N, C-alpha and C positions, 0 to 999 in steps of 0.2 A: 579533114583529122585524122593521124595517125592510130591503126587502132590500138595500139601505144601510151598515144597521147592523149595527157591530163589537162583537164581545165582545172582552171583556179581561178581565184580572184584574188586581187591584187591591188594593195588601192596606189594607185598613180603618183601619192603625192613624197609616200616613201620610199617608191623606185624610184623619184625622182634625187630626193634625199644622198637617199645606196651612191648614184651616176656621178653626185655632185662631191661629196665627202670629201676633204681634207683633211686624210690621214698623217700627213707631213707629223702633226701639232700631237696626234694624238697614236697610239698602241690599238691600233681597233681597225675591225672590219663588216661591215652588214654580210648578211644574209639572207638566202630568200629557202624559208620552208617549202617545199616543195609536196610537202602532201596536205597543208595549212594554207597558202597564199601567204602567212605571214613575210617582211623583213625584221630583220632580228638584230640589232647592233651586240655584237662582240668587241669587248675591250679587256682587256692586259686591268686590274683591281675590282677587273666586277665580281659583285657579287654571288659566288657560286653557287646558286642556290635557282641562282637568273638563268644560268646557263645550260638547255639545256645535257640533261645527265650521261646519251650514247652520242653530243654532238661532232665530240674528234673525227669517231669512225660511220656516222650514217653517212652514207651518200644522198639521202634526203637534203641536207644545207647545202646549196650551193652556193658559192662565195660568190659578191657582185661589184666588181672589179670598179673602180672606176673611171669614169669615160678623162682621155689623156687632152691636156688644160689645148692643144693644136683644135682638138672636137670640137671642143667648147666654144670656142675663136672659130670655127663658119661656124657655126647654131649663129651667134651672131652678127657675121656676115652675113648669111642667109639671111638676118632677117631684118638686114639693112637692108635688101633689096627688094625687102616688102614695102617699104616707109613712101608714105605718095605723099607726106610734105619734104618734098626738096632740099628745102635749110636742110629742116631737121638729121636729113638721113646724110644729108654735106656733115653735117656735128659729128655726127654717130660714124661715121666713114673714117673722120679726121681724126676722133678720141681714138678710134684702132688702130694706128696707122699711128700712133705716140708712145713713147715709153707708159708703160703701166696701165693696158689696152681696154683691162677689167673695168678698173678703176673708174678711168675716166671714162667708158660707156657709161657706168651704172652712172657715174657723174651729172651726166645727159641728160638718161633717161628721169633721175630726178626731179629736172624739173621741168618739165614734164607724165604728167600725169596719166591718163587717160592713152597714149602713148607707150607708160612702162607698163601698165597694164597688158596694151595689147603685148609687148615683151615677155612678158609672167604666161600669158595663153601660150605662142607661140614655140618659145623655149619647154613649156609643158610637155605641148606636140610633139618637140627631137624627140624629150624623152622616153616617151611615150611611147612614136617608133623606134627607137633604141634597145631600150625593153623590149618591146615586142620580140624579133629579132632576135637578143638575149635568148626570152624562151623560148623561141623551134628550137634553137638549134642544141636545147635541153627538153627537146622535145615536152613543151607544154603551151597548152594553151594558151591566155589570157583574156580576162574579160576585167577593166581594168576599173576600180572604182575611185 
């Protein structure tokens, strides 16, 4: 760890939510407080008392950009390659080739609770890796909680 690197404990679920946030329907964004490790959602119309007073000018608040849909799609493709059940792997792969692949992928998983749980764990691990790299770029050493 570099001499200037800060060590933070960050909630992996909160960070994953920030990475997958669909802000098209809301004027909002997630930020990491690089002093506390807290993931903060800031949105228009939010109660001013909930926004840190120096939020706009303080570099301690780093915006977490959501991942591109292409990256999310690649995570799903990578998951399909890990599925041992050939029939389920084929169903998931077909879902990804059709229109509305995100919806179809989730629909296939809906019928397979154990596989759905495996997907959630796989996706969370992918988000953890993305988050670790994101933090490293900002000279933050992360301990996921």
